[in-house]
PLY file of the C-alpha trace (Angstrom):
ply
format ascii 1.0
element vertex 257
property float x
property float y
property float z
element edge 256
property int vertex1
property int vertex2
end_header
-16.04 95.37 28.94
-14.17 99.00 28.31
-11.80 100.34 26.75
-9.28 103.24 28.16
-5.96 105.00 27.34
-4.37 106.47 29.98
-0.95 107.91 28.46
-2.29 111.04 26.00
0.06 114.19 24.97
-1.58 117.73 24.30
0.01 121.42 23.40
0.28 121.75 27.38
3.56 119.20 26.50
6.20 120.94 25.28
6.62 117.78 22.54
2.39 117.62 22.12
0.39 118.71 18.29
-2.65 119.40 19.73
-5.58 120.86 21.80
-7.52 119.36 24.17
-10.37 119.27 21.93
-8.44 117.96 19.26
-7.67 115.37 20.76
-11.44 114.65 22.61
-12.84 114.85 18.68
-10.33 112.50 17.24
-11.11 110.08 20.32
-14.74 110.20 20.20
-14.74 109.77 16.02
-12.15 107.44 15.26
-11.62 104.70 18.72
-13.81 102.91 20.76
-12.15 104.50 24.09
-14.95 104.55 27.26
-11.78 106.66 28.92
-9.10 108.90 28.72
-6.61 110.11 30.70
-4.86 113.68 29.29
-1.20 113.26 31.02
1.02 116.33 30.02
4.76 116.21 31.17
4.70 117.83 34.81
1.67 119.97 33.71
-2.20 120.37 34.83
-3.02 123.05 32.54
-5.35 121.35 30.38
-7.09 119.29 33.33
-10.22 122.02 33.78
-10.36 121.91 30.00
-10.52 118.45 29.17
-12.75 117.54 32.63
-15.64 120.34 30.96
-15.71 119.53 27.29
-15.52 115.61 27.50
-19.61 115.02 28.61
-19.74 116.75 24.90
-17.89 114.23 23.24
-19.48 111.04 25.15
-15.64 110.72 27.14
-14.59 110.54 30.62
-11.46 111.80 31.12
-9.21 110.80 34.29
-7.14 114.08 35.73
-3.09 113.30 35.55
-0.08 113.83 34.55
3.02 112.45 33.30
5.61 113.36 36.10
9.37 113.36 35.43
11.43 111.87 38.29
14.65 111.14 38.87
14.84 107.44 38.02
11.56 107.59 35.21
8.67 108.78 33.75
5.90 107.98 36.25
1.90 108.53 35.42
0.16 110.24 37.91
-3.63 109.85 38.02
-6.72 111.25 39.87
-4.96 113.90 40.98
-6.11 117.71 40.90
-2.85 119.43 42.20
0.73 119.18 40.34
3.17 117.32 41.40
6.96 118.49 42.32
9.37 116.95 39.67
12.62 115.61 39.80
12.12 113.53 43.07
12.75 110.10 43.41
10.02 107.13 41.98
8.29 106.91 45.73
9.02 110.45 46.83
6.36 110.82 43.85
4.58 108.15 44.81
3.98 109.47 47.95
2.99 112.88 46.71
0.36 111.04 44.78
-0.78 108.76 47.40
-1.28 112.11 49.59
-4.04 113.28 47.16
-5.55 109.82 46.74
-4.28 109.34 43.35
-2.24 106.19 41.57
0.21 105.86 39.24
1.30 103.09 36.65
4.71 103.08 35.56
5.39 104.80 32.10
7.06 103.00 29.20
9.71 101.11 31.20
13.20 100.20 30.20
12.99 102.36 26.64
15.44 103.31 24.48
15.62 107.16 23.75
13.64 108.65 27.26
13.59 109.06 30.51
12.54 105.30 31.41
12.43 103.56 34.67
14.07 100.05 34.93
12.20 97.08 36.25
15.13 96.55 38.89
13.94 99.96 40.12
10.11 99.18 39.90
10.45 95.83 42.05
11.99 97.76 44.68
9.97 100.48 45.11
6.87 97.36 45.01
8.70 96.71 48.09
8.15 100.24 49.92
4.91 99.98 52.08
4.07 103.52 50.79
3.94 102.16 47.24
1.54 99.27 48.04
-2.04 100.47 46.56
-0.54 103.25 45.01
1.53 102.40 42.08
-1.21 100.14 40.77
0.03 99.29 36.93
2.63 99.25 34.51
2.89 99.72 30.44
3.25 96.25 29.22
2.37 98.01 26.11
3.50 101.39 24.43
2.34 102.34 21.17
3.51 106.04 20.89
7.27 105.73 21.06
9.57 104.68 18.20
12.09 102.32 20.06
9.69 100.49 23.06
7.37 98.73 20.26
10.39 96.56 19.34
10.91 95.70 23.25
9.37 92.22 23.51
11.05 92.17 26.78
9.06 94.84 28.43
5.52 92.41 28.25
7.60 89.63 29.55
9.02 91.57 32.27
5.71 93.53 33.52
4.00 90.20 33.64
6.62 88.96 36.96
5.12 91.99 38.65
2.15 92.30 41.44
0.04 94.95 39.32
-1.54 95.39 36.40
-0.73 95.25 32.66
-1.84 98.36 30.65
-1.63 99.37 26.88
-1.59 102.78 25.96
-0.51 104.94 22.99
1.47 107.82 24.59
0.11 109.65 21.92
1.54 113.09 20.68
-0.06 113.31 17.37
-3.40 112.30 16.80
-3.10 109.52 14.75
-1.31 107.47 16.91
-3.86 107.73 19.71
-5.58 104.22 19.02
-3.09 101.96 18.57
-2.27 101.16 22.37
-5.15 100.92 25.09
-5.98 98.39 27.87
-8.60 96.80 28.17
-10.99 96.83 31.61
-14.30 95.47 33.31
-17.25 97.72 32.69
-16.90 101.27 31.12
-16.46 104.35 33.74
-13.17 106.11 35.28
-14.76 104.84 38.51
-14.62 100.85 37.00
-11.49 101.63 35.32
-9.93 102.50 38.38
-11.13 99.31 40.93
-9.83 97.01 37.45
-6.03 98.81 37.85
-5.81 98.61 41.50
-7.40 95.05 41.13
-4.66 94.09 38.26
-8.19 93.22 35.90
-6.50 95.09 32.88
-5.41 93.37 29.73
-3.63 95.44 27.17
-4.64 95.74 23.67
-1.51 96.49 21.09
-2.62 98.54 17.73
-1.34 98.11 14.53
2.07 99.43 15.59
2.68 101.83 13.27
6.47 102.05 12.29
9.18 103.98 13.70
9.23 105.66 10.38
5.45 106.23 10.12
5.70 108.00 13.52
8.35 110.22 12.48
7.36 111.31 8.96
4.24 112.24 10.80
5.24 113.60 14.07
7.88 115.80 12.78
6.36 118.01 10.47
3.69 118.44 13.19
5.96 119.26 15.88
7.81 122.14 13.84
4.55 123.67 13.14
3.43 123.33 16.75
6.67 125.84 17.32
5.45 128.25 14.55
2.47 128.83 16.20
0.05 126.33 14.90
-2.06 123.01 15.92
-4.92 120.50 15.88
-7.63 122.29 17.12
-12.10 121.26 16.90
-14.86 124.16 17.38
-16.75 121.91 18.50
-17.86 117.73 18.48
-19.76 118.65 15.58
-16.88 120.46 13.56
-13.76 119.03 11.73
-10.96 118.77 13.08
-8.60 121.95 11.21
-5.17 123.08 11.76
-5.39 126.62 13.33
-2.81 129.10 14.78
-1.88 128.57 18.22
-2.48 131.66 19.68
-6.05 131.88 18.22
-6.81 128.42 19.62
-6.06 129.89 23.24
-7.45 133.06 22.57
-11.06 131.43 21.56
-10.40 129.20 24.48
-10.94 132.03 26.28
-8.81 130.30 29.64
-4.86 131.27 28.80
-2.57 133.99 28.84
-0.96 134.66 25.21
2.35 135.89 24.52
0 1
1 2
2 3
3 4
4 5
5 6
6 7
7 8
8 9
9 10
10 11
11 12
12 13
13 14
14 15
15 16
16 17
17 18
18 19
19 20
20 21
21 22
22 23
23 24
24 25
25 26
26 27
27 28
28 29
29 30
30 31
31 32
32 33
33 34
34 35
35 36
36 37
37 38
38 39
39 40
40 41
41 42
42 43
43 44
44 45
45 46
46 47
47 48
48 49
49 50
50 51
51 52
52 53
53 54
54 55
55 56
56 57
57 58
58 59
59 60
60 61
61 62
62 63
63 64
64 65
65 66
66 67
67 68
68 69
69 70
70 71
71 72
72 73
73 74
74 75
75 76
76 77
77 78
78 79
79 80
80 81
81 82
82 83
83 84
84 85
85 86
86 87
87 88
88 89
89 90
90 91
91 92
92 93
93 94
94 95
95 96
96 97
97 98
98 99
99 100
100 101
101 102
102 103
103 104
104 105
105 106
106 107
107 108
108 109
109 110
110 111
111 112
112 113
113 114
114 115
115 116
116 117
117 118
118 119
119 120
120 121
121 122
122 123
123 124
124 125
125 126
126 127
127 128
128 129
129 130
130 131
131 132
132 133
133 134
134 135
135 136
136 137
137 138
138 139
139 140
140 141
141 142
142 143
143 144
144 145
145 146
146 147
147 148
148 149
149 150
150 151
151 152
152 153
153 154
154 155
155 156
156 157
157 158
158 159
159 160
160 161
161 162
162 163
163 164
164 165
165 166
166 167
167 168
168 169
169 170
170 171
171 172
172 173
173 174
174 175
175 176
176 177
177 178
178 179
179 180
180 181
181 182
182 183
183 184
184 185
185 186
186 187
187 188
188 189
189 190
190 191
191 192
192 193
193 194
194 195
195 196
196 197
197 198
198 199
199 200
200 201
201 202
202 203
203 204
204 205
205 206
206 207
207 208
208 209
209 210
210 211
211 212
212 213
213 214
214 215
215 216
216 217
217 218
218 219
219 220
220 221
221 222
222 223
223 224
224 225
225 226
226 227
227 228
228 229
229 230
230 231
231 232
232 233
233 234
234 235
235 236
236 237
237 238
238 239
239 240
240 241
241 242
242 243
243 244
244 245
245 246
246 247
247 248
248 249
249 250
250 251
251 252
252 253
253 254
254 255
255 256
C-alpha cells in the first residue's frame, strides 16, 4: 500500500510559507508519503520545479492546483495548464476534464474558508460531465483550524459515490504528515486508478490543535511577508530559513521584484 497527500501549498500560494524544494525535503525526510500533489491557489507556478526535482527526493509529484470556484475550493489534479478561477463547480470540472484531469472536493463545509456544501456536491455528481472527473472528497483535512472538529464531514463523505481522501492542506511544513490517503500501489498512476475506483482511505494524523497550527503558522506567514521562507538547496542539505528573493534567484526560474 502507498500513501499520498494531494493538498500541499508552497510560496506560490499567497498564504504558503515554504519553497518547493523545502516541501520535497520535508516529505522525504519526515514522512512515508510516496506521492504528493502541490496544489497552490489558482497557480501552477511551482509545477515545473516540483516535477523536475521530485525524483531526486525519491518522490512523485502530481501536477495540480487548488482552484477557487464560485461555490468552493476544488483540487484539480493531473493538469498542465491553468484553470480559470471564479466559475461554478461544474464549469470548473469541465475545464479539468478538457485537460484529461480529475478533481477532489477540498474541505467541504469547512468554516472560515471558501468551502463547497454537500448539497452542491450531490447536485454536481448528478451531472454527466462530472462523472469520472469529480472522483474524490476530502473526508479529513488536517491543515485547517476548524475542519478538524467537524466530524460530520467524514460521515457525509461516506454518502457520496466517490473516493474518500485525507490530506494535510499544509501551509507550513509541520502540517504535511498529519493527513494522507492510503491506496493500493505506490505510484501516481496507481493513485489515480484508486481514486477513480474509490479505493482510497483517509489516514488521520495526530490532529494538531488549532492553537498549535496558528502558533507555528502566523510567525512564518509574517516572515514570508518580510521576504523569508523555508528553503532547501539540495536533498542532502539541511532546511534553512532564507530570504525569499535570494531563494528564487538561486533557482533561476523567476523574476524578482
